C-alpha positions, 0 to 999 in steps of 0.5 A, spaced: 432 848 173 426 847 170 424 840 172 419 836 167 416 829 168 419 824 163 415 818 165 411 814 170 414 808 172 411 801 173 416 798 178 422 799 182 426 795 177 424 800 171 426 805 176 433 802 177 434 801 170 432 808 168 436 812 173 442 807 172 442 809 164 441 817 166 447 817 171 451 814 166 449 819 161 450 825 166 443 827 166 440 830 172 434 827 175 429 827 180 425 820 182 419 821 186 416 814 189 408 814 190 409 809 196 406 810 202 407 806 208 400 808 211 396 805 205 401 799 203 401 801 196 394 802 195 395 808 190 400 805 186 395 802 181 392 808 180 398 813 180 404 808 178 410 806 182 413 813 181 415 818 176 422 821 174 423 828 172 429 831 168 431 838 167 427 841 161 433 842 157 435 835 158 428 832 156 430 830 149 436 826 151 433 823 157 426 821 152 431 817 147 434 813 153 427 811 155 425 809 148 431 805 148 430 802 154 422 800 154 419 802 147 425 800 142 423 794 138 428 790 134 430 792 127 429 787 121 436 786 121 436 784 129 430 780 127 433 776 122 440 775 126 436 772 132 429 770 129 426 768 136 427 775 139 421 777 135 416 772 137 411 774 142 412 769 148 405 770 151 
């Protein structure tokens, strides 16, 4: 297998969501955490929480899963059905 980087994750929650979705689609992956107990997470701010790697042949399918989980914005039809979901709550 030729492993390539899929995404750098911000936290364990993102890792759990993504690895669960990849498992369901039977896409093999490697999860590399950047935590270092000696430095108590000092470098997570610079590197991120961890990285997910996938086989080059599965990258596009895995990327679609990432987009659906983390980057998908509601469609116009979804926004009309549920107008509160399109409002910025910050």
